[in-house]
Structure formats: structure tokens, C-alpha cells
Backbone bond lengths (Angstrom), bond angles and torsions (degrees), N, CA, C in turn:
res aa  C-N    CA-C-N  psi(-1)  N-CA   C-N-CA  omega(-1)  CA-C   N-CA-C  phi
1 M - - - 1.477 - - 1.557 106.13 -
2 Q 1.206 113.52 142.21 1.455 121.43 170.66 1.337 115.61 -87.70
3 H 1.325 123.00 139.95 1.390 125.49 -173.44 1.468 107.28 -139.04
4 R 1.396 115.82 174.09 1.460 118.24 -178.99 1.512 117.23 -98.61
5 L 1.332 118.35 10.09 1.426 123.88 174.67 1.560 107.17 -82.37
6 R 1.234 117.02 97.15 1.496 121.84 -168.55 1.510 109.46 -99.27
7 R 1.270 124.64 -1.23 1.443 120.62 -177.83 1.520 114.84 -128.63
8 P 1.330 123.76 28.31 1.453 123.41 -174.79 1.556 114.62 -76.62
9 R 1.360 117.17 -23.27 1.349 120.03 -168.04 1.566 115.31 -53.80
10 P 1.360 118.17 -46.37 1.526 114.22 -177.43 1.423 112.81 -61.08
11 K 1.345 123.80 -33.12 1.348 127.50 176.24 1.632 111.46 -73.85
12 L 1.166 116.17 -38.88 1.460 119.50 -173.65 1.608 111.69 -72.63
13 G 1.423 114.56 -28.96 1.463 115.26 -176.97 1.450 108.51 78.92
14 D 1.319 113.20 -176.07 1.478 123.83 -178.22 1.530 114.10 -64.69
15 D 1.387 120.19 -37.20 1.430 117.50 -173.92 1.625 105.72 -127.04
16 G 1.324 118.20 22.77 1.392 122.13 -179.62 1.574 111.99 -65.10
17 L 1.294 111.73 -41.23 1.565 113.24 -179.66 1.452 115.74 -61.44
18 A 1.481 109.01 -39.93 1.588 116.57 176.88 1.496 109.81 -67.13
19 T 1.266 118.05 -40.03 1.486 119.07 -178.09 1.505 111.42 -69.05
20 A 1.368 117.35 -42.89 1.496 118.75 172.64 1.541 111.64 -55.12
21 G 1.386 111.38 -50.34 1.558 112.40 -178.29 1.371 113.98 -59.87
22 R 1.336 121.07 -38.33 1.418 126.87 178.19 1.646 112.06 -61.67
23 A 1.313 107.23 -42.09 1.585 113.14 176.30 1.410 109.99 -59.42
24 L 1.358 122.93 -24.99 1.393 130.40 -173.07 1.596 109.86 -100.75
25 G 1.339 114.49 12.33 1.464 115.68 176.60 1.499 118.04 97.51
26 L 1.381 117.86 -16.90 1.401 120.96 -177.50 1.516 114.62 -61.15
27 E 1.267 120.58 141.12 1.395 121.97 -176.05 1.529 118.94 71.26
28 G 1.380 113.56 5.36 1.406 120.07 -171.96 1.587 112.15 -77.84
29 K 1.317 112.56 165.56 1.466 119.60 175.94 1.553 109.89 -99.81
30 W 1.280 114.79 91.89 1.377 118.12 -177.27 1.534 114.88 -98.35
31 D 1.315 119.37 136.63 1.389 120.67 171.93 1.594 111.83 -102.58
32 L 1.224 113.00 101.91 1.488 116.83 -170.27 1.578 107.69 -106.00
33 G 1.254 121.37 -12.96 1.389 120.53 -168.88 1.546 114.57 95.17
34 V 1.317 113.47 -17.84 1.510 121.08 177.82 1.531 102.87 -138.50
35 S 1.296 109.41 161.46 1.530 119.41 175.38 1.589 110.47 -66.71
36 A 1.259 113.78 137.67 1.521 119.13 174.43 1.517 114.24 -151.66
37 F 1.177 111.94 137.77 1.527 123.94 176.74 1.561 107.97 -83.15
38 T 1.331 113.90 116.08 1.459 116.33 -176.50 1.554 110.68 -98.00
39 G 1.284 123.01 -2.42 1.418 121.92 174.55 1.536 106.57 113.04
40 K 1.431 104.43 162.26 1.565 115.79 175.37 1.564 99.46 -142.05
41 V 1.278 113.08 125.32 1.474 122.71 -175.27 1.494 112.87 -103.46
42 S 1.286 118.57 130.12 1.542 121.88 177.86 1.435 110.41 -54.92
43 T 1.318 115.83 134.46 1.437 125.10 176.41 1.573 106.69 -131.23
44 G 1.307 111.51 153.28 1.472 117.95 171.64 1.474 114.81 54.58
45 G 1.334 116.11 -141.52 1.419 121.03 -178.30 1.559 115.60 82.58
46 S 1.270 116.94 -176.93 1.391 123.09 -177.55 1.516 109.97 -75.25
47 A 1.251 127.53 167.88 1.447 133.75 179.64 1.541 106.75 -59.05
48 T 1.329 114.82 -41.31 1.508 120.84 -178.69 1.526 106.99 -63.52
49 E 1.396 118.24 -48.04 1.496 125.55 -177.30 1.480 107.92 -60.92
50 R 1.360 122.92 -43.90 1.449 126.24 179.80 1.474 107.60 -63.55
51 A 1.309 116.17 -47.01 1.496 118.31 -176.89 1.486 108.26 -63.48
52 S 1.312 128.23 -42.29 1.420 129.64 174.83 1.459 109.24 -63.35
53 A 1.280 126.68 -38.68 1.435 125.07 179.95 1.553 108.32 -67.27
54 S 1.292 119.31 -30.93 1.441 121.46 -176.97 1.521 115.18 -68.21
55 F 1.268 114.92 -17.29 1.465 117.36 175.81 1.491 110.39 -124.36
56 G 1.303 117.46 26.30 1.527 118.98 166.12 1.445 115.20 93.94
57 Q 1.346 120.92 4.65 1.479 117.51 179.99 1.522 113.01 -117.92
58 G 1.298 118.23 32.82 1.419 123.40 174.61 1.524 109.34 -97.60
59 T 1.305 117.36 -154.03 1.326 124.38 -168.51 1.649 111.44 -97.98
60 T 1.226 116.65 8.72 1.511 122.06 178.85 1.561 109.77 -64.62
61 V 1.243 114.34 130.62 1.526 119.39 177.73 1.483 109.02 -126.82
62 V 1.359 112.94 136.08 1.447 114.86 -172.46 1.586 105.40 -140.01
63 S 1.240 116.52 167.49 1.487 123.36 176.33 1.601 105.62 -118.28
64 P 1.386 113.47 157.18 1.431 118.30 175.14 1.560 113.07 -49.41
65 L 1.339 111.03 -50.35 1.501 114.77 -178.16 1.549 113.01 -57.47
66 A 1.402 113.05 -40.58 1.554 113.54 175.96 1.460 113.86 -68.26
67 M 1.265 120.08 -32.97 1.446 121.80 175.60 1.469 112.28 -71.77
68 A 1.301 116.63 -38.57 1.621 114.42 175.09 1.464 112.93 -62.22
69 A 1.345 114.48 -38.36 1.412 118.10 179.06 1.523 111.37 -70.78
70 A 1.302 124.23 -37.46 1.470 125.52 178.32 1.608 105.11 -66.54
71 T 1.344 116.61 -43.52 1.454 116.54 -178.56 1.506 108.95 -62.35
72 A 1.374 120.01 -39.06 1.534 119.83 177.53 1.469 110.32 -61.65
73 G 1.307 118.70 -29.73 1.472 126.74 179.29 1.486 108.40 -66.94
74 V 1.305 113.78 -42.68 1.484 117.09 178.04 1.526 111.65 -61.39
75 A 1.419 111.82 -46.20 1.439 120.81 -173.44 1.506 107.94 -60.94
76 R 1.468 120.56 -48.64 1.357 122.95 -174.46 1.575 114.34 -91.28
77 G 1.295 115.58 -6.64 1.524 116.16 -176.45 1.416 116.09 85.82
78 Q 1.250 121.23 4.87 1.465 123.03 -175.45 1.549 106.53 -165.40
79 W 1.382 121.37 131.59 1.366 123.12 175.56 1.629 111.87 -72.81
80 Q 1.201 112.60 138.09 1.449 118.89 170.91 1.499 111.12 -132.29
81 Q 1.297 121.55 141.61 1.547 121.07 179.80 1.469 107.23 -60.38
82 P 1.358 113.99 137.36 1.471 122.17 173.19 1.506 110.58 -66.93
83 T 1.325 113.09 158.02 1.495 121.53 174.29 1.425 109.93 -106.61
84 I 1.376 121.31 128.89 1.375 129.29 169.40 1.519 107.57 -112.42
85 L 1.317 121.55 125.00 1.400 123.67 -176.42 1.573 108.63 -77.21
86 T 1.247 116.01 108.60 1.431 123.93 -179.32 1.468 114.38 -129.46
87 D 1.288 117.42 156.22 1.575 119.61 175.47 1.493 107.59 -126.85
88 P 1.282 120.55 113.38 1.487 124.56 2.12 1.483 112.23 -76.79
89 A 1.269 115.16 168.49 1.456 122.37 179.86 1.463 109.11 -78.67
90 P 1.330 115.89 150.92 1.511 118.47 171.45 1.507 114.27 -47.22
91 A 1.317 110.39 152.72 1.552 116.30 177.93 1.518 106.93 -66.15
92 A 1.245 122.28 -49.04 1.495 122.93 -173.01 1.512 113.75 -158.33
93 K 1.262 113.49 141.15 1.561 116.83 178.37 1.507 108.25 -78.21
94 A 1.382 119.27 154.78 1.350 125.55 176.94 1.550 105.04 -69.31
95 A 1.258 116.63 153.76 1.497 120.67 177.55 1.523 108.61 -69.10
96 P 1.320 118.90 141.94 1.457 121.71 177.49 1.559 110.32 -51.67
97 G 1.281 117.73 151.04 1.520 123.37 171.91 1.452 110.37 -72.74
98 P 1.331 110.65 177.56 1.583 114.53 177.12 1.429 111.17 -69.72
99 E 1.332 120.60 150.03 1.420 121.94 170.69 1.587 107.63 -54.89
100 L 1.356 114.61 135.83 1.443 120.29 170.59 1.570 110.12 -66.76
101 N 1.288 114.25 153.02 1.396 122.94 173.09 1.570 106.95 -59.77
102 A 1.317 116.99 118.60 1.435 120.81 -172.22 1.545 116.43 -57.28
103 G 1.241 115.05 -33.41 1.447 122.92 178.83 1.512 108.87 -72.25
104 S 1.320 119.86 -45.56 1.414 121.67 179.23 1.498 111.35 -68.72
105 A 1.364 121.07 -37.40 1.395 119.99 179.95 1.519 109.65 -67.83
106 E 1.313 121.37 -42.85 1.390 127.99 177.47 1.551 109.88 -56.33
107 A 1.266 116.70 -42.77 1.519 128.17 -179.17 1.496 105.49 -60.18
108 L 1.325 115.54 -52.57 1.515 121.00 -178.16 1.505 107.05 -62.07
109 R 1.299 119.77 -46.76 1.622 120.35 -179.98 1.465 106.63 -58.82
110 T 1.250 122.25 -44.35 1.508 124.32 -178.90 1.484 112.21 -61.27
111 M 1.304 114.31 -45.66 1.514 120.99 174.22 1.510 115.98 -59.71
112 M 1.306 111.01 -45.48 1.554 120.01 -177.38 1.575 107.70 -69.60
113 R 1.350 120.70 -35.98 1.416 118.46 176.19 1.516 108.60 -66.33
114 E 1.346 118.72 -44.54 1.445 122.20 179.29 1.483 112.84 -55.00
115 V 1.338 118.13 -34.87 1.489 117.12 -179.70 1.523 108.50 -65.63
116 V 1.279 117.99 -31.03 1.407 119.66 174.75 1.565 117.54 -78.32
117 T 1.241 116.10 -40.32 1.482 120.73 179.12 1.545 112.48 -75.17
118 S 1.342 117.32 -36.53 1.507 111.01 178.51 1.528 114.09 -147.12
119 G 1.299 112.48 29.47 1.486 119.96 179.46 1.452 117.44 -123.54
120 T 1.314 118.75 -148.95 1.438 125.91 -172.36 1.620 110.48 -73.75
121 G 1.324 112.99 -12.76 1.501 114.80 179.21 1.567 110.77 -103.30
122 S 1.328 120.20 21.81 1.485 120.02 -166.54 1.474 108.78 -69.67
123 A 1.256 124.45 -11.78 1.484 122.63 178.71 1.482 106.50 -72.21
124 L 1.335 124.05 -6.46 1.485 124.08 -177.07 1.527 104.83 -104.42
125 K 1.345 125.57 -2.56 1.508 120.62 -172.34 1.592 110.47 -68.82
126 D 1.294 119.05 -19.15 1.508 119.75 -179.41 1.534 111.54 -111.40
127 V 1.325 117.46 18.37 1.473 116.67 170.81 1.473 115.58 -63.41
128 P 1.218 126.23 132.36 1.533 125.19 -178.61 1.528 109.14 -61.45
129 G 1.314 110.13 150.46 1.412 117.86 179.94 1.541 113.55 105.69
130 E 1.339 116.28 -163.61 1.386 125.15 175.27 1.435 113.32 -59.78
131 P 1.309 120.46 158.62 1.470 125.01 -179.96 1.594 105.66 -57.40
132 V 1.401 110.21 147.35 1.564 117.26 176.23 1.501 105.07 -104.58
133 Y 1.210 116.73 140.50 1.510 129.14 171.47 1.408 109.61 -119.46
134 G 1.431 120.08 143.65 1.373 120.89 172.94 1.478 113.46 179.67
135 K 1.377 114.21 -171.77 1.492 119.78 -171.59 1.497 107.21 -154.32
136 T 1.355 116.80 127.73 1.396 121.45 170.61 1.451 113.64 -77.10
137 G 1.232 124.49 162.17 1.450 124.73 177.12 1.471 111.07 -163.08
138 T 1.397 118.12 158.04 1.416 120.76 171.10 1.552 109.46 -130.10
139 A 1.316 114.21 153.44 1.440 118.51 174.12 1.411 110.81 -133.76
140 E 1.403 116.89 121.99 1.400 124.16 177.28 1.453 109.07 -63.60
141 F 1.365 121.75 143.34 1.471 120.37 177.15 1.483 114.90 -120.87
142 D 1.323 121.65 -7.07 1.359 122.17 176.50 1.512 110.93 -145.14
143 N 1.285 123.85 -160.18 1.428 123.98 -179.24 1.400 116.94 -81.16
144 N 1.401 118.22 -1.56 1.532 121.03 -178.32 1.570 103.22 -108.10
145 P 1.338 113.97 113.99 1.555 118.30 -177.41 1.434 110.62 -60.00
146 A 1.268 121.20 -21.22 1.478 123.40 177.80 1.603 112.21 -62.16
147 N 1.344 111.86 -27.63 1.487 116.84 -174.08 1.517 110.07 -88.43
148 T 1.297 117.18 106.39 1.407 120.81 -179.98 1.509 117.23 -131.56
149 H 1.376 115.90 151.49 1.389 120.41 171.33 1.631 107.37 -91.75
150 A 1.269 118.51 150.85 1.475 120.60 -177.38 1.527 114.35 -106.14
151 W 1.210 116.37 134.12 1.517 121.67 -178.18 1.545 110.50 -119.49
152 W 1.298 114.94 155.48 1.485 123.41 164.98 1.525 103.72 -146.74
153 V 1.282 117.50 122.95 1.496 116.91 170.04 1.545 106.31 -122.75
154 G 1.360 117.26 140.55 1.404 124.49 177.20 1.380 119.07 -166.05
155 W 1.315 115.68 -168.13 1.499 122.79 174.59 1.447 111.31 -155.96
156 Q 1.320 117.53 155.40 1.448 126.35 169.61 1.587 104.37 -137.59
157 G 1.270 112.91 123.95 1.516 117.88 -177.71 1.544 110.44 58.12
158 D 1.336 112.60 -118.17 1.534 112.65 -177.45 1.534 111.82 -110.31
159 I 1.437 114.95 20.28 1.470 117.03 177.04 1.600 106.45 -111.99
160 A 1.217 109.22 121.50 1.562 120.79 173.07 1.425 109.93 -104.85
161 F 1.303 120.49 144.79 1.466 120.05 -178.09 1.600 108.71 -158.64
162 A 1.289 112.87 164.38 1.513 119.60 179.45 1.530 106.60 -133.15
163 V 1.326 114.93 136.22 1.402 115.95 171.89 1.584 109.30 -118.34
164 F 1.334 112.85 127.09 1.507 116.64 178.82 1.591 109.18 -118.55
165 V 1.280 118.58 125.12 1.436 120.20 176.65 1.491 112.52 -115.04
166 E 1.199 120.02 105.33 1.458 129.79 -175.10 1.535 106.25 -55.73
167 K 1.321 116.67 127.01 1.533 124.54 -177.52 1.539 110.96 52.27
168 G 1.281 115.66 32.60 1.527 122.88 -175.44 1.461 114.83 -72.91
169 G 1.358 117.48 -18.81 1.498 119.80 -176.62 1.376 117.79 63.78
170 D 1.304 124.24 -119.95 1.499 126.19 178.83 1.503 110.10 -71.92
171 S 1.386 111.37 116.76 1.447 123.39 -179.94 1.540 113.47 -57.01
172 G 1.303 116.49 -41.81 1.466 121.36 -178.61 1.621 106.68 -58.49
173 A 1.300 119.37 -37.87 1.335 121.78 -170.92 1.547 113.82 -93.79
174 S 1.361 115.77 -12.83 1.456 119.59 -177.80 1.575 112.03 -120.16
175 S 1.346 116.44 -53.45 1.567 111.18 -170.77 1.502 108.73 -88.79
176 V 1.299 119.50 -26.08 1.573 121.45 -179.85 1.536 104.38 -63.59
177 P 1.258 123.20 -52.02 1.450 121.19 -177.52 1.576 112.14 -53.32
178 V 1.300 113.72 -40.35 1.534 115.10 179.35 1.519 108.95 -66.78
179 A 1.336 120.54 -37.11 1.424 122.18 -178.11 1.588 107.64 -68.61
180 E 1.336 115.93 -41.97 1.521 121.86 174.84 1.556 113.07 -56.97
181 K 1.271 114.58 -46.84 1.600 113.09 175.31 1.408 113.68 -64.20
182 F 1.369 118.59 -39.86 1.528 124.65 178.06 1.523 105.61 -57.81
183 L 1.401 121.35 -55.92 1.374 116.37 -175.13 1.488 117.26 -71.87
184 R 1.304 115.49 -30.96 1.546 118.71 176.75 1.665 106.04 -64.95
185 G 1.260 112.59 -32.47 1.495 116.54 175.68 1.550 115.97 -64.88
186 L 1.292 114.05 -27.01 1.453 120.29 -177.93 1.485 103.69 -87.49
187 A 1.228 124.30 -28.28 1.524 122.37 -173.94 1.624 111.83 -60.20
């Protein structure tokens, strides 16, 4: 997903993006009782490739489930394997991830709330219930940068979720309305 944080690479270092992604469950070994793709995070590469990855245009690949779980990790300050109700139940859950740096997690929460109060997710600011937090994003899917999938990841209270709209283009116009309908349906 593309985002507007354009200068994180110097602080992240060469493998910081991968380290942060793994702390949020990406590339993890999950036992959900069903097959699930937990993501693949960009690592190494040239300086240009690392810079591209830092703003969402690298080779990182994720699934909506992986992003919902990562978003829940930001909300609670620590990643925990999601639970999918299956019969039979999975043998064992993955161990919780490390606690996130408290300052970093709080900064993410603040920024994700601002996306709703005054940014691309503002259609969600008056959804009934607890405050909504989230982030829009786009993912290019071929050699034409205009061709993008649309994302919204967020949470309200103890419910974290991800919306992915294939070939959705502008996230504010495609994925955010889906999230709004979902949240209003829960109210």
C-alpha cells in the first residue's frame, strides 16, 4: 500500500521495513486451521529499491487478512495471531509478537486517527460508536502507475479490518465507502 510517509528510510535502515513488518505478523507462521498468506516484505536491494519500498512501491506483497492482523497489532501495541473459527480448531496459535515501541505505536495511532478526522478517510468520522482509526492506500499492479488496487485498513474498538478493492483506483472513493458500510452495519 502506498502511503504519505515519504522519508522513513534513513531511520528504518536497510532492513527496518522488514523488521517492522515481521513485528506485525507479516511473513509469520500462523496456524489458522486454513491456508493463509501472511505476506512477503521487501528486503535488501539497491538504495532506490529500498526507498521505493519505504513508501509502498517496492516488492512487499500482503493479503487483507495479514493487513487486518497487522492493524490490530498497531491498535493493541502487540501483534497476535488472528482467530478464524474452524472445525476442527487449529492445533496451536502462533506466539504473540514483541511489544511494539510505545512511542512508535502511539504515533501510528495518532496519524491513523487524523486520516479519519481530516484526511482521506473523513467519510468515517461520524460513524456511530468508538472512534475509527485507519489508513487508505494504493498498490500498483502492472507497469502503468495509474492502475491501482485500493486499500483501507483500520479498527474501531476491538474490531480490526482490511478492505481491498481490486482495480479500485482512488481508495477514498472505493475502499472507504465499503469500510463505512461495514462499520455502520455493526452499529
